[in-house]
C-alpha positions as CSV (number, residue, x, y, z in Angstrom):
1,M,-14.4,6.6,-19.4
2,S,-11.6,9.0,-20.3
3,P,-8.9,9.7,-17.7
4,L,-9.6,13.0,-15.8
5,V,-5.7,13.6,-15.7
6,E,-3.2,12.4,-18.5
7,A,0.6,13.1,-18.4
8,R,2.5,12.0,-21.4
9,Q,6.3,11.9,-21.4
10,V,6.5,14.9,-19.3
11,T,10.1,16.4,-18.5
12,K,11.0,19.5,-16.6
13,W,14.5,21.0,-16.5
14,Y,15.7,23.7,-14.2
15,G,18.7,24.9,-16.0
16,P,21.1,22.0,-16.2
17,R,19.0,19.8,-13.7
18,R,16.4,17.6,-14.8
19,A,13.8,17.5,-12.0
20,V,11.2,15.4,-13.9
21,N,12.3,12.7,-16.4
22,D,9.9,11.5,-19.0
23,V,6.9,10.8,-16.7
24,S,3.7,9.4,-17.9
25,F,0.6,8.5,-15.9
26,A,-3.2,8.7,-15.9
27,I,-5.7,9.2,-13.2
28,E,-9.4,8.2,-13.5
29,P,-12.3,10.3,-12.1
30,G,-13.0,9.6,-8.5
31,E,-9.6,8.0,-7.7
32,V,-7.6,8.9,-4.6
33,V,-3.9,8.6,-5.8
34,G,-0.9,9.0,-3.6
35,L,2.4,10.2,-4.9
36,L,5.5,8.9,-2.8
37,G,9.1,9.9,-3.0
38,P,11.9,11.3,-1.0
39,N,12.7,15.1,-0.9
40,G,13.9,16.3,-4.3
41,S,12.2,13.4,-6.3
42,G,10.1,15.8,-8.2
43,K,6.6,15.5,-6.4
44,S,6.1,19.3,-6.0
45,T,7.4,20.1,-9.5
46,I,4.7,17.6,-11.0
47,F,2.0,19.3,-8.8
48,R,2.9,22.8,-10.0
49,M,2.9,21.7,-13.6
50,L,-0.6,20.2,-13.1
51,A,-1.7,23.5,-11.5
52,G,-0.4,25.7,-14.2
53,Y,2.4,27.3,-12.1
54,L,5.0,25.7,-14.1
55,V,5.3,24.9,-17.9
56,P,6.8,21.4,-18.9
57,S,10.0,21.6,-20.8
58,S,8.6,18.8,-22.9
59,G,5.6,16.4,-23.0
60,R,2.0,17.1,-22.4
61,I,-0.5,17.3,-19.5
62,E,-4.3,17.2,-20.0
63,I,-6.8,17.8,-17.2
64,A,-10.5,17.1,-18.0
65,G,-9.6,17.2,-21.7
66,H,-7.8,20.7,-21.4
67,D,-4.1,21.2,-22.1
68,V,-2.5,22.7,-19.1
69,V,-0.4,25.1,-21.3
70,A,-2.7,25.9,-24.2
71,D,-5.8,26.1,-22.1
72,S,-4.6,26.9,-18.7
73,L,-7.9,29.0,-17.6
74,S,-10.1,26.1,-18.3
75,V,-7.8,23.8,-16.3
76,R,-7.8,26.2,-13.3
77,R,-11.6,26.0,-13.2
78,V,-11.5,22.4,-12.5
79,I,-8.4,22.0,-10.2
80,S,-7.6,23.1,-6.6
81,Y,-4.0,23.0,-5.4
82,V,-2.8,23.2,-1.7
83,P,1.0,23.5,-1.5
84,E,2.9,22.2,1.6
85,D,3.2,25.7,3.0
86,A,0.0,27.3,1.7
87,P,0.3,31.2,2.1
88,L,-2.5,32.9,3.9
89,Y,-3.3,36.6,4.2
90,D,-2.4,37.2,7.8
91,H,-4.2,40.4,8.1
92,M,-7.5,38.9,7.2
93,R,-9.9,37.1,9.4
94,V,-10.5,33.4,8.4
95,G,-14.2,34.2,7.1
96,E,-12.9,37.2,5.1
97,F,-10.2,35.1,3.5
98,L,-12.5,32.5,2.6
99,H,-15.1,34.9,1.1
100,L,-12.2,36.5,-1.0
101,M,-11.1,33.1,-2.3
102,A,-14.7,32.3,-3.1
103,N,-15.0,35.6,-5.1
104,L,-11.8,34.8,-7.0
105,R,-13.3,31.4,-7.8
106,G,-16.3,33.3,-9.4
107,L,-18.8,32.8,-6.6
108,R,-20.9,35.8,-5.6
109,G,-23.6,36.7,-3.1
110,Q,-25.6,33.7,-1.6
111,A,-23.5,31.2,-3.7
112,A,-20.3,32.5,-2.1
113,K,-21.8,32.5,1.4
114,A,-23.1,29.0,1.0
115,A,-19.7,27.7,-0.2
116,V,-18.0,29.3,2.7
117,H,-20.5,27.9,5.2
118,T,-20.2,24.3,3.7
119,A,-16.3,24.5,3.6
120,A,-16.1,25.8,7.2
121,E,-18.5,23.1,8.4
122,R,-16.5,20.4,6.6
123,L,-13.2,21.5,8.0
124,D,-14.6,22.4,11.5
125,L,-13.7,26.0,11.0
126,T,-17.0,27.6,12.2
127,G,-15.5,28.6,15.7
128,V,-12.4,30.4,14.2
129,L,-14.1,32.4,11.3
130,K,-13.7,35.7,13.3
131,L,-10.1,35.0,14.1
132,L,-7.1,36.6,12.2
133,T,-5.3,33.9,10.1
134,A,-2.1,35.1,11.8
135,K,-3.4,33.8,15.1
136,L,-4.1,30.4,13.9
137,S,-2.2,27.2,14.9
138,R,-0.4,25.2,12.2
139,G,-3.2,22.7,12.1
140,F,-6.0,25.3,11.7
141,R,-3.9,27.1,9.0
142,Q,-3.8,23.8,7.1
143,R,-7.4,23.4,7.5
144,V,-8.1,26.9,6.0
145,S,-5.9,26.1,3.1
146,I,-7.9,22.9,2.3
147,A,-11.1,24.7,2.9
148,Q,-10.4,27.4,0.3
149,A,-9.5,24.6,-2.2
150,L,-12.9,23.1,-1.7
151,L,-15.0,26.2,-2.2
152,A,-15.6,25.7,-5.9
153,N,-16.2,22.1,-5.7
154,P,-13.2,21.2,-7.9
155,Q,-13.0,18.0,-10.0
156,L,-9.4,17.5,-9.0
157,L,-7.9,18.3,-5.7
158,V,-4.1,18.4,-5.3
159,L,-2.7,18.2,-1.8
160,D,1.2,18.5,-1.3
161,E,2.0,17.1,2.2
162,P,-1.3,18.0,3.8
163,T,-0.4,16.4,7.1
164,S,3.0,17.9,7.3
165,G,3.5,19.3,11.0
166,L,0.1,18.3,12.2
167,D,-0.6,16.3,15.4
168,P,-2.0,12.9,15.4
169,H,-5.7,14.1,15.8
170,Q,-5.3,16.5,13.0
171,V,-3.7,13.9,10.8
172,I,-6.7,11.6,11.2
173,A,-9.1,14.5,10.5
174,V,-7.2,15.2,7.3
175,R,-7.3,11.4,6.4
176,D,-11.0,11.2,7.2
177,L,-11.7,14.3,5.0
178,V,-9.8,12.9,2.0
179,Q,-11.5,9.6,2.3
180,S,-14.9,11.4,2.3
181,L,-14.0,12.9,-1.0
182,A,-13.3,9.7,-2.8
183,G,-15.7,9.1,-5.7
184,S,-17.2,12.6,-5.7
185,H,-13.7,14.2,-6.3
186,T,-10.4,13.1,-7.8
187,V,-7.6,13.5,-5.2
188,L,-3.8,13.5,-5.8
189,I,-1.9,13.6,-2.6
190,A,1.7,13.5,-1.8
191,S,3.0,12.4,1.8
192,H,6.1,11.2,3.5
193,I,3.9,9.0,5.8
194,L,3.7,5.8,4.0
195,P,1.1,4.0,6.4
196,E,-1.2,7.1,5.9
197,I,-1.0,7.0,2.2
198,E,-1.8,3.3,2.4
199,K,-4.9,3.9,4.3
200,I,-6.1,6.9,2.1
201,A,-5.2,6.0,-1.5
202,S,-6.6,3.6,-3.9
203,R,-3.5,3.7,-5.9
204,V,0.2,4.7,-5.1
205,M,2.7,6.0,-7.6
206,I,6.4,6.1,-6.5
207,L,8.8,8.8,-7.8
208,L,12.7,8.9,-7.5
209,D,14.9,11.4,-9.0
210,G,12.2,12.6,-11.3
211,R,11.4,9.1,-12.7
212,L,8.3,7.2,-12.2
213,L,9.3,3.8,-10.7
214,S,5.7,2.5,-10.2
215,A,2.3,3.7,-11.3
216,D,0.6,1.3,-8.9
217,A,2.8,0.2,-5.9
218,L,-0.2,-1.1,-4.1
219,K,-0.8,-3.6,-6.9
220,E,2.8,-4.6,-6.8
221,K,2.4,-5.0,-2.9
222,A,-0.7,-7.2,-3.4
223,Q,1.2,-9.5,-6.0
224,G,4.6,-9.4,-4.3
225,T,5.7,-12.3,-2.0
226,M,8.6,-12.8,0.2
227,L,9.8,-16.0,2.0
228,R,11.4,-15.9,5.3
229,V,13.8,-18.7,6.0
230,G,15.6,-19.6,9.2
231,S,18.8,-21.7,8.9
232,L,22.2,-22.3,10.3
233,T,23.6,-22.4,6.7
234,A,26.2,-20.0,5.7
235,E,25.1,-17.1,3.3
236,G,27.1,-18.3,0.4
237,T,25.8,-21.8,0.4
238,F,22.3,-20.6,1.0
239,R,22.5,-18.2,-2.0
240,S,23.9,-20.7,-4.3
241,L,21.1,-23.2,-3.6
242,V,18.1,-20.8,-3.7
243,S,19.2,-18.2,-6.4
244,A,19.0,-20.6,-9.2
245,I,15.3,-21.4,-8.6
246,P,13.1,-19.8,-11.3
247,G,11.0,-16.9,-9.7
248,V,13.7,-16.0,-7.0
249,R,14.7,-12.4,-7.6
250,D,17.1,-11.8,-4.7
251,V,18.3,-13.2,-1.4
252,V,19.1,-10.8,1.5
253,V,20.1,-11.6,5.2
254,E,17.4,-10.2,7.4
255,S,19.3,-11.0,10.7
256,G,22.1,-13.1,12.1
257,A,25.8,-13.3,11.4
258,G,28.9,-15.3,12.1
259,P,28.4,-19.1,13.0
260,G,24.9,-18.6,14.6
261,P,21.4,-19.0,13.1
262,R,20.4,-16.5,10.4
263,R,17.1,-15.4,8.9
264,Y,17.0,-14.8,5.2
265,L,14.5,-13.0,3.1
266,I,13.9,-14.4,-0.5
267,M,12.4,-12.0,-2.8
268,V,10.0,-13.6,-5.3
269,E,8.8,-12.4,-8.6
270,P,5.1,-11.5,-8.6
271,G,2.9,-14.7,-9.0
272,A,5.8,-17.1,-8.7
273,P,4.9,-20.1,-6.4
274,V,8.4,-21.0,-5.2
275,A,8.0,-22.0,-1.6
276,G,7.8,-25.7,-2.4
277,E,10.8,-25.5,-4.6
278,V,12.8,-23.7,-2.1
279,A,12.0,-26.3,0.6
280,A,12.8,-29.0,-1.7
281,A,16.2,-27.6,-2.9
282,L,17.3,-26.9,0.9
283,A,16.0,-30.4,2.1
284,G,17.8,-32.1,-0.9
285,A,21.1,-30.5,0.0
286,G,20.6,-31.6,3.7
287,V,20.1,-28.2,4.9
288,V,18.0,-27.9,8.2
289,I,15.6,-25.0,8.4
290,S,13.8,-23.7,11.5
291,E,11.4,-21.4,9.8
292,L,9.8,-21.1,6.3
293,T,7.2,-18.3,6.2
294,E,5.4,-16.7,3.3
295,I,5.0,-13.0,3.9
296,R,3.3,-10.1,2.2
297,P,5.3,-6.9,2.0
298,D,3.8,-3.7,3.2
299,L,3.9,-0.5,1.2
300,E,7.2,0.6,2.9
301,S,8.9,-2.7,1.8
302,V,7.7,-2.1,-1.8
303,F,8.9,1.4,-1.6
304,L,12.3,0.4,-0.4
305,D,12.6,-2.4,-2.7
306,L,11.8,-0.3,-5.9
307,T,14.1,2.6,-4.8
308,R,16.9,0.0,-4.0
309,R,16.6,-1.5,-7.4
310,S,16.8,1.9,-9.1
311,P,20.0,2.8,-11.1
312,R,20.7,5.7,-8.9
313,V,20.8,3.8,-5.8
314,A,22.8,1.0,-7.4
315,A,25.4,3.5,-8.6
């Protein structure tokens, strides 16, 4: 099966600033993919290029086999994009706005009416269809924005920070909606809330300074292992004993200082079984340990580790 979305060596310059730097990725039909990155990392720029709002400075993007530059109208028929602060026409009632958007999507008459009804039911908007959009709360405005994006049953739904500013109940509602779309739609979603992305997405990409650090951080999470070791041994001695073991990537002090007990975290290369070797090396040197625990990192740990190892952070 061909990817629904394919980006090849995409770069975007804003004058002298490179917002997206040689990014390549593919998204399969039916996937829910999260895009993580701090503010200014290039997430919104990538979304706008996918939607045809911006043109890549170099590289190529194809959606459903259509080039986003050369065949932008075909791309816009299969994609819906909801920016972080989606603008609504405040002088229009919710139902009027949704019917207008349905018409702009090429739906007329009963087809438009049915699409609006389905979207309103799905987003729990039936009780506010006669209200002015200007009177809506932040949560309802976000629901209306997502509803209009679903009117034409798009193959690809792009959501930029859809839970930003929502209360916990609204966040759960958006999460449930995205999960219900998996399989029947392809969803690309950006968020700052790592636990939410971990619950929603089947795959997570991580972006920093316009560069793609990982195309599948959840896979790295599944493969990654850390060892937590408790010991009275000084940091320098501990490092010298452990760092030389094949498969050990790094050693950091998790807690403790001075002459008291410490807890160390040993970062391990994916798939490297080093727990026995660590225990043997420490025991052979007469080091007494109070704890040796194998732990699996969460998505936050993977994110922090990848960004910590990036050239920019090191610099």
